[in-house]
C-alpha atoms as one frame of an Amber mdcrd trajectory, in Angstrom:
protein
  -9.037 135.567 -54.633  -9.873 138.897 -56.321  -9.241 137.359 -59.743 -11.538
 134.445 -58.886 -14.326 136.851 -57.867 -13.969 138.755 -61.128 -14.007 135.534
 -63.163 -17.063 134.283 -61.294 -18.812 137.629 -61.882 -17.916 137.496 -65.556
 -19.327 133.981 -65.860 -22.581 135.077 -64.216 -22.854 138.087 -66.489 -22.449
 135.805 -69.490 -25.013 133.358 -68.095 -27.496 136.156 -67.467 -26.851 137.769
 -70.843 -29.528 138.073 -73.425 -30.843 141.490 -72.390 -34.185 141.923 -74.042
 -37.525 143.273 -73.066 -39.257 140.241 -74.538 -40.586 137.664 -72.097 -38.397
 134.681 -71.325 -39.710 131.146 -71.832 -42.184 130.264 -69.130 -43.119 133.852
 -68.353 -46.676 135.030 -68.193 -48.271 138.425 -68.405 -51.176 137.380 -66.199
 -51.381 138.950 -62.759 -52.861 135.909 -61.072 -51.177 133.997 -58.262 -49.773
 131.411 -60.650 -47.711 134.114 -62.323 -46.430 135.628 -59.077 -44.802 132.529
 -57.612 -43.192 129.400 -58.951 -42.833 126.275 -56.823 -39.200 125.234 -56.401
 -39.075 121.494 -55.763 -35.310 121.140 -55.169 -34.399 124.256 -53.187 -31.038
 124.070 -51.434 -32.052 124.216 -47.761 -28.577 123.811 -46.310 -28.230 125.539
 -42.949 -24.558 126.420 -43.369 -25.443 129.596 -45.289 -27.054 132.818 -44.051
 -30.196 132.533 -46.203 -30.716 128.942 -45.115 -30.185 129.744 -41.419 -33.743
 130.275 -40.327 -34.542 131.387 -36.832 -37.797 130.518 -35.147 -38.494 134.256
 -34.766 -38.570 135.125 -38.484 -41.941 134.107 -39.981 -40.809 133.126 -43.517
 -38.032 130.996 -44.978 -35.637 132.795 -47.331 -33.596 130.684 -49.712 -31.649
 130.638 -52.964 -32.485 129.797 -56.571 -30.549 128.712 -59.649 -30.215 130.418
 -63.013 -32.495 127.767 -64.543 -35.165 128.387 -61.892 -34.911 132.131 -62.512
 -35.488 131.727 -66.254 -38.391 129.306 -65.611 -39.999 132.014 -63.442 -39.715
 134.577 -66.249 -36.574 136.386 -65.071 -32.974 136.584 -66.188 -31.003 138.591
 -68.683 -29.380 141.917 -67.833 -29.638 143.139 -64.274 -28.268 142.737 -60.748
 -27.545 139.362 -59.195 -26.760 139.001 -55.471 -25.562 136.042 -53.415 -24.009
 135.502 -50.010 -20.302 136.151 -49.466 -18.098 133.056 -49.460 -20.603 131.051
 -51.519 -20.484 129.947 -55.138 -23.614 131.228 -56.889 -23.352 128.565 -59.601
 -23.425 125.839 -56.941 -25.204 127.420 -53.971 -27.603 129.610 -55.944 -28.387
 133.305 -55.691 -30.595 135.175 -53.241 -31.769 138.060 -55.397 -32.096 139.071
 -59.037 -33.461 142.340 -60.429 -33.705 143.069 -64.144 -33.212 146.494 -65.687
 -35.090 149.558 -64.426 -38.666 148.726 -63.515 -38.387 145.037 -64.423 -39.438
 142.499 -61.809 -37.093 141.302 -59.064 -37.027 137.708 -57.803 -36.443 136.080
 -54.400 -37.419 132.756 -52.822 -39.779 132.891 -49.851 -41.188 129.704 -48.298
 -39.803 127.559 -51.170 -41.430 129.624 -53.939 -39.855 132.141 -56.289 -41.696
 135.391 -55.724 -41.835 138.378 -58.052 -41.257 141.802 -56.535 -41.892 145.276
 -57.929 -39.555 148.187 -57.299 -41.306 150.928 -55.319 -38.390 153.278 -54.644
 -34.793 153.821 -55.691 -32.119 156.371 -54.860 -28.419 156.982 -55.237 -26.018
 156.446 -58.097 -27.413 154.592 -61.125 -25.639 151.661 -62.786 -26.964 149.045
 -65.255 -30.616 149.784 -64.475 -29.980 149.703 -60.715 -29.419 152.222 -57.961
 -27.438 151.775 -54.774 -30.592 151.854 -52.593 -33.779 150.175 -53.828 -37.023
 149.046 -52.219 -39.198 146.208 -53.547 -42.528 144.681 -52.520 -44.110 141.316
 -53.290 -47.186 141.276 -55.514 -49.432 140.522 -52.532 -47.875 143.381 -50.532
 -46.904 141.227 -47.536 -43.101 141.364 -47.868 -40.920 144.452 -48.344 -37.284
 144.090 -49.391 -34.707 146.875 -49.102 -31.504 146.349 -51.123 -28.466 148.524
 -50.377 -25.248 147.857 -52.278 -21.825 149.354 -52.850 -20.935 149.804 -56.499
 -17.528 148.303 -57.221 -15.148 148.344 -60.151 -16.264 147.930 -63.762 -15.629
 144.527 -65.306 -14.276 143.894 -68.769 -17.612 143.046 -70.393 -20.442 145.465
 -69.523 -20.517 144.693 -65.811 -19.764 146.190 -62.432 -18.919 144.302 -59.261
 -20.878 144.654 -56.045 -18.299 144.014 -53.315 -20.773 144.312 -50.450 -24.401
 144.912 -49.750 -27.302 144.108 -47.485 -30.817 142.848 -48.116 -33.317 143.794
 -45.403 -36.564 141.820 -45.441 -39.629 143.074 -43.540 -42.753 140.981 -43.040
 -45.332 140.502 -40.307 -43.685 143.183 -38.179 -40.283 141.466 -38.196 -36.986
 142.253 -39.927 -34.159 140.067 -41.224 -30.830 141.199 -42.734 -28.717 139.169
 -45.159 -25.246 140.286 -46.264 -24.618 139.924 -50.008 -22.110 140.419 -52.828
 -22.693 140.195 -56.565 -22.614 142.055 -59.847 -24.740 144.004 -62.265 -24.563
 144.261 -66.024 -25.367 142.668 -69.339
């Protein structure tokens, strides 16, 4: 199983390769609402995964997105990609992506890909990430705390993330999602 996880991480690193500071196709430098969210018409809303398991108490839906949807929203390339344990990110999608350094992060809230800005980071640095990072949506209504454990280096400019947790705060409520993933170019 460990070999499969490494291979899957390597595939994702290759898919997300193309590290450049130039905008990806479909990106916009405008700061209007159209640039902060992208409608996702075919979101996987399966309830057998943690992100898809919505409770009536949490006020927003959190879901996954595909690599294609990420690039359409202006993201992708080098950075950190997180998904739920025991899922296949190529099939089930990913929950979180953050580019290098102060690049935007991406998550899906209420069926729309939202862009998030990093507001704080601490701990060991790796591939433009740190082990504890805080992000906020452009409208300031959702705060996301990402805490990860840095794993072993991969063969091609990557490092595994064997465990982590995303904590989402909005409207006075908190939701935690366990994640795994990788970071690199």
